[in-house]
C-alpha positions as CSV (number, residue, x, y, z in Angstrom):
1,S,1.4,-24.2,-44.9
2,M,-0.5,-25.5,-42.0
3,D,0.5,-22.5,-39.9
4,K,-0.9,-20.1,-42.5
5,L,-4.2,-22.0,-42.7
6,L,-4.4,-22.0,-38.9
7,S,-3.7,-18.2,-38.6
8,R,-6.3,-17.5,-41.4
9,A,-8.8,-19.7,-39.7
10,S,-8.3,-18.0,-36.3
11,A,-8.7,-14.6,-38.0
12,L,-11.9,-15.8,-39.6
13,V,-13.3,-17.1,-36.3
14,G,-12.1,-13.9,-34.6
15,L,-9.8,-15.6,-32.1
16,G,-7.0,-13.4,-30.8
17,P,-7.7,-9.8,-30.2
18,V,-8.4,-7.9,-33.5
19,C,-8.3,-4.7,-31.4
20,T,-5.7,-4.0,-28.7
21,P,-6.4,-1.1,-26.3
22,S,-3.6,0.8,-24.7
23,I,-3.6,3.7,-22.1
24,E,-1.1,6.5,-22.1
25,I,-0.9,9.0,-19.2
26,S,-0.2,12.5,-20.5
27,D,2.3,13.6,-17.8
28,K,4.0,10.3,-17.2
29,D,7.5,11.5,-17.7
30,R,7.2,14.0,-14.9
31,R,5.7,11.6,-12.4
32,K,7.4,9.7,-9.7
33,K,7.4,5.9,-10.1
34,V,7.1,3.1,-7.6
35,Q,7.8,-0.6,-7.9
36,V,5.2,-2.9,-6.5
37,S,4.6,-6.6,-6.6
38,K,1.7,-7.8,-8.7
39,D,1.0,-11.5,-8.5
40,G,4.6,-12.0,-7.5
41,Q,6.0,-10.0,-10.4
42,P,7.5,-6.5,-10.0
43,E,5.5,-3.8,-11.8
44,T,6.4,-0.1,-12.1
45,L,3.5,2.2,-11.5
46,L,3.0,6.0,-11.8
47,V,2.5,7.8,-8.5
48,F,-0.5,10.2,-8.0
49,T,-1.7,12.2,-5.1
50,D,-5.2,13.1,-4.0
51,K,-5.9,16.1,-6.1
52,D,-3.8,15.2,-9.2
53,A,-5.6,15.0,-12.5
54,V,-5.5,11.6,-14.3
55,S,-5.6,12.3,-18.0
56,G,-4.2,11.0,-21.2
57,E,-5.2,9.0,-24.3
58,V,-6.7,5.7,-25.0
59,T,-5.6,4.1,-28.3
60,L,-7.6,1.2,-29.9
61,K,-5.1,-0.4,-32.2
62,L,-6.7,-2.3,-35.0
63,D,-4.9,-4.7,-37.3
64,P,-4.8,-3.4,-40.8
65,G,-7.8,-4.4,-42.9
66,K,-9.8,-5.5,-39.9
67,R,-13.0,-4.0,-38.6
68,I,-14.9,-4.4,-35.4
69,E,-18.4,-3.7,-34.3
70,H,-19.0,-2.5,-30.8
71,V,-21.8,-1.1,-28.7
72,G,-19.7,1.7,-27.1
73,V,-16.2,2.4,-25.7
74,K,-15.7,3.7,-22.2
75,I,-13.0,4.3,-19.6
76,E,-13.5,4.1,-15.9
77,F,-11.4,5.3,-12.9
78,V,-11.9,2.8,-10.1
79,G,-10.8,2.8,-6.5
80,Q,-11.4,-0.5,-4.7
81,I,-10.6,-2.5,-1.6
82,E,-10.1,-6.2,-2.0
83,I,-10.2,-8.3,1.1
84,F,-8.6,-11.6,0.2
85,Y,-11.0,-13.9,2.1
86,G,-14.0,-12.6,0.2
87,S,-15.1,-9.2,-0.6
88,L,-14.4,-6.6,-3.3
89,H,-15.6,-3.1,-2.4
90,E,-15.6,-0.2,-4.9
91,F,-15.4,3.2,-3.1
92,T,-14.9,5.2,-6.3
93,N,-16.1,4.6,-9.9
94,L,-16.2,7.3,-12.5
95,V,-17.0,6.7,-16.1
96,R,-16.2,8.6,-19.3
97,D,-17.8,7.5,-22.5
98,L,-15.2,7.6,-25.3
99,D,-17.3,6.4,-28.3
100,A,-20.9,5.8,-29.2
101,P,-21.9,2.4,-30.6
102,G,-20.6,1.8,-34.1
103,E,-17.9,0.2,-36.2
104,L,-14.2,0.7,-35.8
105,V,-12.4,0.5,-39.1
106,Q,-9.0,1.8,-38.2
107,T,-6.8,2.5,-35.2
108,K,-8.4,5.3,-33.2
109,T,-7.2,7.5,-30.3
110,Y,-9.4,9.2,-27.7
111,P,-8.4,11.7,-25.0
112,F,-9.7,11.3,-21.5
113,D,-9.6,13.4,-18.4
114,F,-10.5,12.6,-14.7
115,S,-9.6,16.0,-13.3
116,N,-11.2,16.2,-9.8
117,V,-11.1,12.6,-8.7
118,D,-11.1,12.0,-5.0
119,K,-8.1,9.8,-4.1
120,Q,-8.1,10.3,-0.3
121,Y,-6.9,6.8,0.6
122,E,-3.4,5.6,-0.2
123,S,-2.7,2.6,-2.3
124,Y,-1.8,-0.4,-0.1
125,N,-0.6,-4.0,-0.7
126,G,-1.1,-6.0,2.5
127,I,-1.3,-9.5,3.6
128,N,-5.1,-9.8,3.7
129,V,-6.1,-6.6,2.0
130,K,-5.2,-4.6,-1.1
131,L,-6.4,-1.0,-1.9
132,R,-5.9,-0.3,-5.6
133,Y,-6.7,2.4,-8.1
134,F,-6.8,1.6,-11.8
135,L,-8.1,2.7,-15.1
136,R,-10.2,0.3,-17.1
137,V,-11.0,0.6,-20.8
138,T,-13.9,-1.5,-22.1
139,V,-14.9,-2.0,-25.7
140,S,-18.4,-3.4,-25.3
141,R,-19.6,-5.9,-27.9
142,Q,-22.9,-7.5,-28.4
143,Y,-22.2,-11.0,-29.6
144,S,-18.5,-11.4,-28.5
145,P,-16.7,-11.0,-25.2
146,N,-15.9,-7.4,-24.3
147,I,-12.3,-6.3,-24.8
148,V,-10.9,-4.9,-21.5
149,K,-7.6,-3.3,-20.6
150,E,-6.6,-2.2,-17.1
151,M,-3.8,0.0,-15.9
152,D,-2.9,0.3,-12.2
153,L,-2.0,3.7,-10.6
154,W,-0.3,4.2,-7.2
155,V,-1.6,6.8,-4.8
156,K,0.5,8.4,-2.0
157,N,-0.7,11.4,0.0
158,V,1.5,13.9,1.9
159,Q,0.1,14.6,5.4
160,A,0.2,17.8,7.4
161,L,2.6,18.0,10.3
162,P,0.9,16.8,13.5
163,P,0.5,19.7,15.9
164,P,3.1,19.6,18.7
165,E,0.7,19.5,21.5
166,I,-0.5,16.1,20.4
167,N,3.0,14.9,19.6
168,N,4.5,14.7,23.0
169,S,7.0,12.1,24.1
170,I,6.0,8.7,25.3
171,K,7.1,7.8,28.8
172,M,6.4,4.4,30.3
173,E,7.3,2.4,33.3
174,V,7.4,-1.4,33.1
175,G,8.2,-3.7,35.9
176,I,8.0,-7.1,37.3
177,E,7.5,-6.8,41.0
178,D,10.8,-6.9,43.0
179,C,12.7,-8.2,40.0
180,L,12.9,-5.6,37.4
181,H,11.9,-2.0,37.0
182,I,12.6,0.0,33.9
183,E,11.4,3.3,32.5
184,F,11.6,4.1,28.8
185,E,11.1,7.3,26.9
186,Y,10.8,7.9,23.2
187,N,11.1,11.5,22.0
188,R,7.7,11.6,20.2
189,S,4.6,9.6,19.6
190,K,4.2,10.5,15.9
191,Y,7.0,10.0,13.4
192,H,7.3,10.6,9.7
193,L,8.5,7.8,7.4
194,K,12.0,9.1,7.1
195,D,12.3,10.1,10.8
196,V,14.6,8.9,13.6
197,V,13.2,7.5,16.8
198,I,15.3,8.7,19.7
199,G,14.8,7.3,23.1
200,K,16.4,6.2,26.4
201,I,15.9,3.3,28.7
202,Y,16.6,3.6,32.4
203,F,17.1,0.6,34.6
204,L,15.8,1.4,38.1
205,L,15.9,-2.1,39.6
206,V,17.6,-5.1,38.1
207,R,17.3,-8.5,39.9
208,L,16.9,-10.6,36.8
209,K,19.8,-11.9,34.8
210,I,19.2,-10.0,31.6
211,K,21.1,-11.5,28.6
212,H,20.2,-8.9,26.0
213,M,17.6,-6.4,25.0
214,E,16.1,-5.6,21.6
215,I,13.6,-3.3,20.0
216,E,11.2,-4.4,17.3
217,I,9.0,-2.5,14.9
218,R,5.8,-4.4,14.6
219,K,3.1,-3.8,12.1
220,R,-0.4,-5.0,12.6
221,E,-3.0,-5.2,9.8
222,S,-6.6,-5.6,10.9
223,T,-9.4,-6.4,8.4
224,G,-13.1,-6.9,8.8
225,S,-14.9,-6.3,12.1
226,G,-16.7,-8.2,14.9
227,S,-16.5,-11.9,14.5
228,D,-14.9,-11.5,11.1
229,L,-11.9,-9.5,12.5
230,Y,-8.5,-10.7,11.2
231,N,-5.3,-9.5,12.7
232,E,-2.0,-10.1,11.0
233,S,1.2,-9.1,12.8
234,E,4.6,-9.0,11.3
235,T,8.0,-7.9,12.6
236,I,9.4,-5.3,10.2
237,T,12.8,-5.2,11.9
238,K,14.4,-6.0,15.2
239,F,17.8,-4.9,16.5
240,E,19.7,-5.4,19.6
241,I,20.2,-2.4,21.8
242,M,22.1,-4.0,24.6
243,D,24.2,-7.1,25.0
244,G,24.9,-8.2,28.5
245,A,23.5,-7.4,31.9
246,P,22.5,-3.9,32.8
247,V,23.2,-2.4,36.2
248,R,20.9,-0.4,38.3
249,G,21.0,3.3,37.3
250,E,22.2,2.6,33.8
251,S,20.6,4.3,30.9
252,V,20.7,2.9,27.4
253,P,20.2,5.2,24.4
254,V,18.0,4.2,21.4
255,R,18.4,5.6,17.9
256,L,16.3,4.0,15.2
257,F,16.3,5.3,11.7
258,L,12.9,4.5,10.0
259,S,13.9,5.4,6.4
260,G,15.5,2.0,5.7
261,F,12.2,0.1,6.1
262,D,9.2,-0.7,4.1
263,L,6.7,1.3,6.1
264,T,3.3,2.9,5.3
265,P,1.6,5.7,7.2
266,T,-0.7,4.5,10.0
267,F,-4.1,3.8,8.5
268,R,-7.1,4.0,10.8
269,N,-10.3,2.4,9.8
270,I,-10.0,3.0,6.0
271,N,-13.5,3.0,4.5
272,N,-14.5,0.9,7.6
273,K,-12.6,-2.0,6.0
274,F,-9.1,-2.1,7.4
275,S,-6.5,-0.6,9.6
276,V,-2.7,-0.7,9.7
277,K,-0.9,0.2,13.0
278,Y,2.7,0.2,14.1
279,Y,4.3,-0.5,17.5
280,L,7.6,-0.3,19.1
281,N,8.2,-3.4,21.1
282,L,10.9,-3.5,23.8
283,V,12.0,-7.1,24.4
284,L,14.2,-8.2,27.3
285,V,15.6,-11.7,27.3
286,D,16.9,-13.3,30.5
287,E,19.4,-16.1,30.9
288,E,16.7,-18.7,30.9
289,D,15.5,-17.3,27.6
290,R,12.3,-16.0,29.0
291,R,11.1,-12.9,27.1
292,Y,9.6,-9.8,28.7
293,F,8.2,-7.2,26.5
294,K,6.4,-3.9,26.5
295,Q,4.6,-2.7,23.4
296,Q,3.8,0.9,22.5
297,E,1.9,2.2,19.5
298,I,3.5,4.9,17.4
299,T,1.8,6.8,14.6
300,L,3.5,7.1,11.3
301,W,2.7,9.8,8.7
302,R,4.0,10.8,5.3
303,K,5.9,14.1,5.1
304,E,6.9,13.9,1.5
305,L,6.4,11.7,-1.5
């Protein structure tokens, strides 16, 4: 039939991969997993931390009766930062040679081991920037395109508890002269990702007609530097803490559970390429819908995986 002829022709011409590489991680059943979005599709990745070994096996599956010449097989462990308006920057690239040049005549499996690989930065999928770690197998060929297979990994790092002397409460006064004077206090300046922000807002002077008050968590991602600095801000959540007009001397409690939100640790100047910072933003809205706000940075850190 025509189909048979076509498939035979494509086999002769060498269309379609004669050889299919796959990567298997040795301790995959014991690892935590995370779902991330890749090109709009959800993808499940294995989670690693800084000092974890990345080891396993590479299998080159060969169709029965086929053979393939190559000029070497290698696997790389790559860490890279991709900034969406231009640059790709590799901060880690380790190579293990798996096979010398030769001919592959049947399916073959190679062990690999990247034991002391530095993974100091966390994986991150942002608006303008992505930090990714991946394994890449390359079957190099002289006269045909190389056969390449990539597998993404996800890195999370547990951080040490910030010393208490630098984790004092935040106290701030905010006022509009002769109209409004409030003081707010949050119990700490550094919070872990499953923490609870506890605070109080005191109204010392109220001459504005306040309609309601809300708190927002804002995230700001900065990429590049100098004239190429891009800031992207997004509101992670906002919730109303008071509806109606406050009176002088009133205090409003704040309790904000962080665990329900998609937050990362604070990233400061990662590889001189990007930063991610978080802010608590107190917003007051008056009866004419004017908004008054006061923003305060908080530091987020990862206590556990």
